[in-house]
N, C-alpha and C positions, 0 to 999 in steps of 0.2 A: 480560443474560438472567438472570432470577431465577425462583424457584419459582412465584410468582404468574403469570408469563407462561407458563411450561410448563403450569401447571394450566389456564389459560384455553385454550391451544391443544389440550390433551387433551380438554377439555369440548367444544370446537368440533368436534373430529374425531368423538368418539363420538356426538354428537347429529346428525351429518350422515348421514342414512340412506343416501344414495348411496355415500358413501365406505365405510361399513361393509359394505354389500352387495357393493361391488366387491372387498373383501378376502375376503369369504366366497366369492364367485365364483372368485377366484384359487385358493383351496383346492380347491373342487369340480372345477374344470377340470383342475388338475394331478393330483389323486388319481384322477379318472376315467380320464384318458388313460393314466396310469401303470399302473393295474390292468388296463386294456384291453390294453396292450402285454404285460404280464406274463402275463395269462391266455390270450392267443392264441399265445404262444411255444411252438413244438414243435420238438424236435431228435431226429433219428434217426441211427443209425450202422449200418454194415454190419460185422458181425463174422463169426467162423467159424460162427456159428449162423444167419446171415442178417441181415436188416434188423430193427432193433428199437430200444428206448430206449438211449441212450448210457450207458455206465457212469459212475459217479461219478469225478471227477478224481483222479488219483494225487497223494498228498500227500507232501511231503518232510518232513524232521525238524522244521522250524519251522511246519508246517501250510500252506505255500505249494503251490499246484497246480504240478506238475512233469512234465517228460518224462524218462524214464529208459530209453532204447533205444540200444544200441550193440553192436559186436562186440568180444568180450573173449577174449584169449589169455592164460591165467593159470595160476598155481600157488599152492598153499597156503604161507603163510609163518607159522611158529611163532615167536613172540617177536620180537626186534629183527632188522632186516635191511633189505634194499632191492634196488633194481634200477636198472641203468644201461643206456641204449641210445642209439643214434644214429638219428634220423629223417632218412634220406637223401633222401626224396622224398615229396611230398604232392600227389596228383592226384585226379581224380574224374570224375563225370559229372552233368549236370543235364538233366532233362527239360524241354524248352521247348514252348511252344504249337505244335501241328502246323501246319507251313506248307502241307502237302497233307493234306486230310481223310483220316483213316484210316492215315496213315503216321507212325510215331513219329519225333519230332524230338528226338534226344538229342545234347547237346553234350559230347563226350568231352574229358577232360583238365582240365575246369574245376571249380573248387571255389567254394562260397559263402563269404562272408566269415567266418562262424563255424563252418565245417567244422573239426574238431579231431581230433588224433591224438597219443597220448603214453602216459604211464605212469599207472596207476590202482591205488588200494588201497581196499578196502572189506571189511567183516566178512563179508558174504554177497552172493549175487547177487540177493537179493530186492529188487525195485524199490522205490525210495523210501527205502532205508536210507542212512545216512551214508557219505561217501566223501571222498577227496582225490585230486587228479590234477594233474600238470604236463604241459603239452601245447604243441604248436605249432598255430596256427590258419591259416585261409585268408588273412586279411588283417589280423589283429590281433596278430601276433607271438606270442611265448611268453606263456602265462598259467598261473597257479596258481589252481585253482578247488576249492571244496569245498562239500558240502551244498547244491548247486544254486544258491543265491542269492549266494554269495560269490565274488569274482573279484579277482585281483591281477595287474597287468600286469608282464611281464618285458621282455626286449629284443626287437629286431626279428629277423625270420628272413630271412637272406640266404644261401640255400644250406642244406646239411645242418646239423642242430643236435643237439648232445648234450643228453640229459636224464637227470636222476637223481632218484629218489624214495626217501627213507629213512624208516624207522620207528624210534623210540626210545620204547617205552611207548605212550602215547596221542598223542605228538607226531609229526607228519608234516612233513618238510621237502622242498621241491623246489628243485633246482638246474638251471642251464643252462650250456652251454659251447659255444664255437665250434670248439674243437680237441680236447676230451676231456682237457685237462691243466689249464687255468685255469678255475675254476668260480665262478659267481656265484649267490648265493641268490636265488630268486624269491619264496619265501614260506614261512612256517611256520604250521601250523594244529594245533589240538588236537581230536581226535575222542574226546570223553569216553566212557568205558566200552568202549573198543575191546577185543574179546576177544583172547585169546592167539593164536588161529589166525585169520588173515585171508587174503583172496585178493589177489594182487598180479600185475600183468602189463601187457600192451600192449592198447591199445584204439583204435578209430576210429569216428567218428560224423559225421553231417552233417545239420543241420536242413534243412527244405525251402527251396527257392528261392522268394522272394516275388515275385509278379507280379499287380498289381491286386487285392490282398487275397486272392489264391489261392496256396496253398502247393503247389509242384510238386516231385516227387521229386528228391532229390539224394543222392549217395553219395560218400564220401571213401575213398581208397585210399592207405595209407601203407606205406612200406618201412622196416623196422627192421633194423639190423645192429649189430655190435659190442656184442651183448647180454651183460651180466654180472649175475649174481645173487649176493646175499649172504644167507645163512641159508635158502636154498631148495635142495632136492635132488630135487625131483620131476620129473614130465614135464608137458609143456604140455597144458592142457585148452582146448577151444574151445567158446565159448557165444555164441549170438546172443541177447543179453539183450533181452527185450521184443518178440521176434518175434511177429507176428500171423499168423493163418491166414485164407485166403480161404474163402468159403462152400463151395468144392469141396474143401477140405482141403489145398490147396497153400500153401506159405509166401508171404507178401506181402513182396516186396522183401528177400529174405534177404541177409545178409552172408556173408563167407567169410574164411579165412586159409590161406595156402600157405607151407609151410616148405621152404626150399631153400638149400643151401650156406651155412648160417649166417645166412641172412636169413629174416625172416618178413614176408610181405606181407599186410596186414590191410585188409579192405574192410568198411565199415559205414554204415548210414543211421541216421536218428533223431537224437536229441540227449540230452544230459545237462544239464538246466538248467530254469529256470522257464518256464511257459507263460502267455501272456496271451490270445491270440485263441482258442486251442483248449482252454482249461482250463474252459470252461463259461460259462453266462450270468452277466453281471455285475450287481451291485446297482445301479449307476448307470443301467442301462437303465430302471429304474422311474421315473426322474425325467425321461424324455424329454418329458413334458408340461409340465415346468417352464418351458420357453420361453414357452408360451402364458400360463402363470400369471404370469410376470414382466411381460408386456405389460400385464396388468390392474393389477399393482402400480404400474407406471410411470404409467399414466393416473391412478390415484388420487392418487399423489404430486404430479403436476403440477397437477391441479385443486384439491388441498388448498391449494397456495400461491396459485394465481391467483384463488381465491374472494375473498380479502380482502387479499392481499399484505402479510402481517405480517412479523415478524422471521424471516428464513430460518433462523437458527440454532435458534430454539425449535421452529419447524415441523419442521426436520430431525431434531431429537431425538425428537419425538413420532412422526413418520412412520417413522423408522428403527426405533424400538422396536416399533411396530405391525407393520411389515414383517418384522422378525425373528421375532416371535411367530407371525405368519401362516406364515412359511416353516418354522418349527419344527413347527407342527401338521401342515403339509402333508407334509414329509419324514418326520416321525415316524409318520405313518399309511401313506404309500405305500411306503416302502422295506421295512419288515418285512412288510407285507401283500403286496407284489409278490413278494418272495422266497418267501413261503409258497405263493403261486399257482404260481410256477415249479417248486418242488419237488413240489407236488401233481400237476403234469402230467408228472412223471418226467423233468424236464430236469436235466442236470448243471449245478450252480451253482458258480461260483468261490467258494472259501472266503473268508470275510471275518472279520477279528478284531473284537473289541469296540471297540478303538481306531479302526479304520478305519470301522466302522459309525457311530460317533459323529462322526467327521470328515465323513462324507457327510451325515448328518442335520443336524448343527449348521452345517456348512459351507454347505449350501443356504440355511439361514436367514440366515447372514451375507451370502451373495450377494444375497439378496432385500433385505436392509437397505441394502447398499451401492448397489444399483441404485435403490432408492427415494430415497436421499439425493442421488445423482447427478442423478436426474430433477428433484427439487425444486430443486437448485442451478441447473440449467440453466433452469428456469422463472423463477427469480429473476433470472438474467442476461439472458435474451432477452425476458422480459416478455410472451411470447405462448405460450399453452398448446399450440396445435397444433404450433408449431415445436419447443417443448421435447420434446414426445412423439416427434416425428419424429427429433430429434437423438439422444435416448436409445435409442430402438429401433435406430437406425442404428449406434450405438456398441456396444450390448450384444447385441442379438438378431441383427442382420444378419450380423456376422462369424461367429457361431456357426452360422447356417444355411449360409453359404457353405462353411465348413470341413466341415460334415456332408456337403456335396455334393462334397467333394474339391477345393474351390477356395480358394486363398489361405490355407492353414492358418497361415501366419506372422502373420496378423491376430490370432490368439489369443495372441500374445506382446506386442503393442504397443497393443491396444485394451482397453477395459474388459471385453470378452468373455472375456479371459483368466481372469476370475473363475470361469468354469465348471469350471476345472481342479480346484477344491476338491471337486467331486462324483465325481472318478475313484476307483473302489473297488479297482482292481488296479494296483499300481505298475508302472512301466516300468523294466526293468533294462537297464543299459548293455551287458551282455554277451550280449544276444539281439537279433536284428533283428525289428522289427514294422512293419507297414504304417502309415505316418503318417496314420491316419484316425480320426476321432472315433467312427465306427461300430465300430472295433476297440478302442476304449478308449484311444486315444493322444492325449495333450495335449503341446504343446511345452514347457510349464512344469510344474514340480512343483505339487502342490495348494496349498500355502500361499503360494508365490510368485505363483501366478495370482490368488489372493484379494487379495494385497497390491497387485497392479496396479489392480484396480477400486477398492479402498479409497483408493489414492493419487489416482486420478482424482476420486473423490467428495469427498475432503478438499480438493483443490485448487479444484474448482469451487465448493464451498460457501464457501471463503475468498474467492474472487473475487466471489461473489454478495454476501457480507457487506460487502466493500469498496465494491461498486457501490451497495448500498442506503444505506450511510453517506454516500457522496459525493452521493447524490441528496437526502438529508435535510438536510445542512448548508446548501446554498444556500437551501432553503425556509425554514430557521430564520432565516437572515440577512435574507431578504426580509420575514418576518413582523415581525422586530424593527424594520426600517426603516419599515414601514408604521405600526407602533404609535407611532412618534415623531411 
C-alpha cells in the first residue's frame, strides 16, 4: 500500500456522489435526532414551593454532581482531636412496591447495600463542602470515604465494629477494630485548607433502593455506644442535613437521633456520594441518533469496497478517515448544541469537564471510524454487500438496541457494540449502586476499554480480509504465468 494507491482511493471516494451524500445524510440524521431529543426534554420537580423546574445539581469539591443528605449528631472540634465509637447495630427500612393498592409496603430491619453509618468530619454543614468519614455499610464492609468521589475499602463487618476518626491539621485518618484494642488503619486523606474549627460526630444515611430504574425510600438506623471524644468538650447538636420540605410545609422523610444510657441511635435517609441517574440530563443523550447515523456509515463503507473490490487496507484507511471526520463534525455540532437546548429549557444538566466533553466528541468520531473499518473488512471477507451490512449492523447496532431495551446488557462487553461506552459522559462509581441500564447512563465497560473492543474487532477483521485477498490473488498470478508459457 503506497501513497499513489491511497490517493487513487480517496479520489474514487470523493468523486462518488452517492458515498458523499451518504456521509452527509449520516451527519444530518444524527444531529437532527439529537437536537430533537434535547429540545423536547422537560424535567420538573416537586419542592416546598410546589412543582416547577428542577434545581441545578449540587456540586462537590471537584465539580461532580453529588448527593449530600444525612442525619448528623455532632460537636465542634477546635484544632487536633478525634472521635471513637462502636457501631453495635445497623438496621433500617425499605419501601417496597405496594402489594395491595393504597397500603404501604415497608420492609423493616432491611438495609440497602450502600446504607452507611459511622464517623464524619467536615468544616461546616453546608452541602457540597469537603468531608472525610469512616463507616460501616449494609453489604460492603468498612469504608473510608471523602469528598464524595473517593472510597477506600476496609475489613468486613461481622457483628459490632469499632471506628475511630482522627484529625492532625489537614490530615484525617480512619481506623477500625473488632474489639476496641487492636486497631487497623483504613485510610488517610488530606482536606486542604481545613479551618481550625470543624464539626465532628456520628452520622447515618441510606440511598434509595433501586427497583426497575425507580428509587424507593430507604432509611438506615445505627446504634452507637462506647463513644469517646478527644479535643471536644461541647454538647451534642442534631441536624438533618439536606432535609427537604413537602408543599404543605412538613418534612419529607426526616431522620432522628435518640440519646439513652450512653447510646445514641441515629436514623437517616439520603446519601453522601456522587449521583448518576438523578444528577441531571447527560451530554451523551444528545447522541441517541448516532445509532441511525452509524447505519448509514456502515452502508457507505460496504458499498465503497464492493464497488470495485480493491486493496482493503487502502480502502480502510480512506474510509476510516472519512468516517472519523464525519463523526467529529456530527458530535462537535450535536453535543454542545444539545446541551445548550437542555439548559435553555431549564433542565438540570450533569456537569461535564472539558476532558470528558472531548472524550465524548472525539470518541464518537473514533467509534464511527472503527465501525466503518469493521464493515469494510467484513465486506472484503464475505464478498457480498448485503451480508456484510447485515453482519455489521448485527454486531454493532443490534446489541446496543437490545441493551437499551434492558435485554442482554452483557453483549456490550463482548461485541463491537462495546464501543458505544466511549460516549458515556458521567462516570460510574464503584461505591454507589446504579440501575444497569443504558437509559441511566450505565455501560459495563469503561469508555476507553469499550472503544478498544470495537477497534480490536476492526483490526482483526481487516487483517483477515487482507490475508483472504492475498490468498485469492496468488493462485490467479500462478495461473496467468502458466498460461503465458
